[in-house]
N, C-alpha and C positions, 0 to 999 in steps of 0.2 A: 306141523301141518298148518298151513295158512288158513285164516278165516275168510279172506277176501283177496281180490286183486285190484290194483289201482285202475279206476275207470278213467277219470279225467281230473286235472287240476283246474279249479275255477277261480278266476279273479273277479272280485266284486269291484264295481266301478260305476260312475255316473252315466256313461254312454258306451254300452257294450259294442255296438257296431263300429264306432270310431276307434276304440281301443283294439278291437280285433283287427281292424285295418292296419293299424300301426305295427302290431306283431306280425301280420302277414307280410309286411314290407321287410321286417327284420328276419323272420324265420322262413318265409315262403309259405306255400299252402293256399288253401281255398277257404274263404269265409262263407259260412252257411248260416242262414237265419237272420232275424232282425227282431227288434223289440227288446224284451227283458232278458232274453237268453240268446247268445250267439256262439257258435262253434267255429274254431279255426282248425281245419283238418290239415295236419302237417305232413310233409313228405315222410315216408316211412311208416305211415299208419297211426302215428300218435295224434292226439287232439289237445287243444287248450280251449277252455271255455271262458266266457265272459258273462257276468250276470249283473243286471241293474241293481244298484243299492241306493235307494233314495237317502239323501243326507250323508252320502259317503264322505268319510274323512280319510284323506290319503295317509298311508303308513309313512313313518319316518325311519330313516336309517342313518346311523345306528339307532336301534329301537329305543334305548334308554327307558324312559317311563311310558312310551307310547307303544301300542301293539302293531305288529305287522299283520296285515289282513289278508286272509285267503281261507279257503276250505277245500277239503278233499272229497271227491265222490268215489266211493269204493263200491265196486260191482260185486254182488253176491247172488247166489242162486236161491238161497232160502233166507228171507228177511228175519224170521223168528229165530232161527238157529244162530244167525250172525249177531242178532241183537243180544241174545243170551251170552254169547261169547265175549262181545265187547263190554257188556256190563260187568261181567266177571273180571275183566281186566282193568276195571276202574273208570270206564266211561260213564257219563251221565246223560240222561235223556234231555234233549232240548225241545224236540217237536216230533212226537211219534203217536199222538192221540188218534189220528185218522189212519186206522189199520187197513183201509181199502186202497190207500195210495201205494205205489211201488217204491217209495222212498221214505226214509226216516232220518231225523237229524239228531246228532249226539255231540258231546264235547269230550275231548280226551282229558286225562287227569290234569293237564296244564291249562285247560279251557279252550283249546283250539277246536273249532267246529269241524265236523265231517258228516257226510251223508252215507248211509248204506242204501244202495239202490239196486233194483233188478235191472238187467240189461234193457228190458222193455221200457222201464220208466225213463232211463237215460235217453232212449231213442225218441220217446214222446216229448221230452223237453227240447230236443233239437229242432 
């Protein structure tokens, strides 16, 4: 039984609107939003999101000693239950102090960040 479903893949970058525009040219779709968070609604219903990251350092490939940067937004219906589940699987809390928000941030056992978010929280970010 799955604990979550994939909401959106988010690329951290210095200019979300510009990068979304590039991917829109490559993949098609419609760019929605501006500022620190921009969504690219792709044909077929998928989305790709872009988030402003001050001081962004581009990833290198092959990675070698440098990290490849991204995070996953995972949509859940019950944040508390999902949090319990991911912590049991070895995740660690990065930012979950504000329990009134509709999202919380964790790292997987290898250190990759991901968010657990309610559907409503993802719509508010768009």
